C-alpha positions in Angstrom: -9.7 18.0 -16.6 -6.6 17.5 -14.5 -6.9 15.0 -11.7 -4.8 15.8 -8.7 -4.2 13.5 -5.7 -2.7 14.7 -2.4 -1.1 12.2 -0.2 -0.1 12.3 3.5 0.0 9.8 6.3 -3.4 9.3 7.8 -5.4 11.5 5.4 -6.9 13.4 8.4 -4.8 16.6 8.5 -2.5 17.9 5.7 -3.9 16.2 2.6 -7.5 16.9 3.4 -6.6 20.6 4.0 -4.7 20.7 0.6 -7.7 19.0 -1.1 -10.3 21.4 0.2 -8.2 24.5 -0.2 -7.1 23.6 -3.8 -10.7 22.9 -4.8 -11.8 26.3 -3.5 -8.8 28.3 -4.9 -8.9 26.6 -8.3 -12.6 27.4 -8.6 -12.0 31.0 -7.7 -9.4 31.2 -10.5 -11.5 29.3 -13.0 -9.1 26.4 -13.2 -10.8 23.1 -13.7 -9.3 20.4 -11.6 -10.7 17.3 -9.8 -9.0 16.8 -6.5 -8.8 13.9 -4.1 -6.6 12.9 -1.1 -5.4 9.7 0.4 -3.1 8.5 3.1 -0.3 5.9 3.1 -1.5 4.6 6.5 -5.1 5.8 6.5 -8.1 4.1 8.1 -10.8 4.5 5.4 -13.8 6.5 6.4 -12.2 8.3 9.4 -13.2 11.9 9.9 -10.6 14.5 9.4 -9.2 16.1 12.6 -11.3 18.8 14.2 -8.6 21.5 13.7 -8.3 20.7 10.0 -12.1 20.7 9.7 -12.2 24.1 11.5 -9.6 25.6 9.2 -11.6 24.5 6.1 -14.8 25.8 7.7 -13.2 29.2 8.3 -12.3 29.2 4.6 -16.0 28.6 3.8 -15.3 25.1 2.6 -18.1 22.8 3.5 -16.8 19.6 1.7 -17.3 16.4 3.7 -13.8 14.9 3.4 -13.1 11.5 5.1 -9.9 9.5 5.0 -9.0 7.1 2.1 -6.2 4.6 2.0 -3.8 5.1 -0.9 -4.4 2.4 -3.5 -3.7 1.5 -7.1 -7.1 2.9 -8.3 -6.3 6.3 -6.8 -2.8 6.3 -8.3 -4.1 5.3 -11.8 -6.9 8.0 -11.5 -4.4 10.8 -10.8 -2.6 12.8 -13.5 -0.5 14.5 -10.8 0.3 13.1 -7.3 1.5 15.6 -4.7 2.7 14.3 -1.4 3.1 16.4 1.6 6.6 15.0 2.5 9.5 13.3 0.9 8.8 10.2 3.0 5.3 10.0 1.6 6.7 10.2 -1.9 9.3 7.5 -1.2 6.5 5.3 0.2 4.3 5.8 -2.8 7.1 5.1 -5.2 8.1 1.9 -3.3 4.6 0.5 -4.0 3.9 2.3 -7.3 7.2 2.8 -9.1 5.4 3.4 -12.4 4.0 6.6 -11.0 7.5 8.2 -10.8 6.9 10.7 -13.5 3.7 12.1 -12.0 4.7 12.0 -8.3 6.2 15.0 -6.5 6.1 16.6 -3.1 3.8 19.6 -3.3 6.7 22.0 -2.5 9.2 20.5 -4.9 6.6 20.6 -7.7 6.1 24.4 -7.4 9.7 25.4 -6.8 11.4 26.9 -9.9 15.2 26.5 -9.5 16.1 24.3 -12.5 19.2 22.7 -10.9 17.1 21.5 -8.0 14.5 20.2 -10.5 17.2 18.3 -12.3 18.4 16.7 -9.0 14.9 15.8 -8.1 14.3 14.1 -11.4 17.6 12.1 -11.2 16.9 11.1 -7.6 13.4 9.9 -8.4 14.6 7.9 -11.3 17.4 6.3 -9.2 15.0 5.6 -6.4 12.4 3.9 -8.7 15.2 1.8 -10.3 16.4 0.7 -6.9 12.9 -0.3 -5.8 12.3 -2.2 -9.1 15.6 -4.1 -8.5 14.6 -5.0 -5.0 11.2 -6.2 -6.3 12.9 -8.3 -8.8 15.2 -9.8 -6.2 18.4 -8.1 -7.3 20.6 -5.8 -5.3 20.5 -2.1 -6.2 23.6 -0.7 -7.9 26.1 0.5 -5.2 27.1 3.5 -7.3 23.5 4.5 -7.8 22.9 4.2 -4.1 25.9 6.5 -3.4 24.6 9.0 -6.0 21.2 9.0 -4.2 23.0 10.0 -0.9 24.9 12.8 -2.6 21.8 14.2 -4.2 19.7 14.0 -1.0 22.4 16.0 0.8 22.1 19.0 -1.4 18.3 19.1 -2.0 16.4 21.3 0.4 13.6 19.9 2.5 10.2 20.0 0.8 8.2 18.7 3.7 5.0 20.4 5.0 5.1 20.3 8.8 2.9 17.7 10.4 0.3 19.3 12.8 -1.1 15.9 13.9 -1.9 16.0 17.7 -0.9 19.6 17.9 -2.7 22.8 18.7 -4.9 24.9 16.4 -1.9 27.1 15.9 0.1 24.1 14.6 -2.7 23.4 12.1 -2.8 27.1 11.1 1.0 27.0 10.3 0.6 23.8 8.2 -2.3 25.3 6.4 -0.3 28.5 5.7 2.5 26.4 4.2 0.0 24.5 2.1 -1.8 27.6 1.0 1.4 29.3 -0.1 2.4 26.2 -2.2 -1.1 26.0 -3.7 -0.9 29.6 -4.9 2.3 28.7 -6.7 0.7 25.5 -8.0 -2.2 27.4 -9.5 0.2 29.9 -11.1 2.0 27.0 -12.6 -1.2 25.4 -13.8 -2.3 28.7 -15.4 1.0 29.1 -17.2 0.8 25.4 -18.5 -2.8 26.1 -19.7 -1.6 29.0 -21.8 1.0 26.9 -23.6 
């Protein structure tokens, strides 16, 4: 069974919606996954936002999701880590550089343009190497840093909009972005299952 971890900031809006929605949609398609979520700055045990809870309830999802802080146990548990923004991904890789091969933003993981995928793989590798160098007390390679800037300039944004503190409509828009990406994720998982 595939273990999928969604990561956002406080684990009260986007990642809990992604967790609940994926669990429901995967079950409907007969795809067996175990899903969790966490936040890079979460207060463990905090209830999800009322609008996120409302959206999940409207979908018939009765899961009781409370916030969790991202930690090494969650990263080790996950086969696939899907962040909701590039900043979340960079934060995760800063603290868990060994997770580079299984960490993606949700939108980048489901996009299909190979040239973009190649850029993302190269950027992730460069970023993980730079973080490792910093951790070891050495300066990152200047040419590698310049290459990271070049790649970032041509990669499209893969961020899911943050509804935190916004209206119900803001949450609906974020949920729609998430739902669209999850449909593509499930299509990808089904095609991988057939291989």
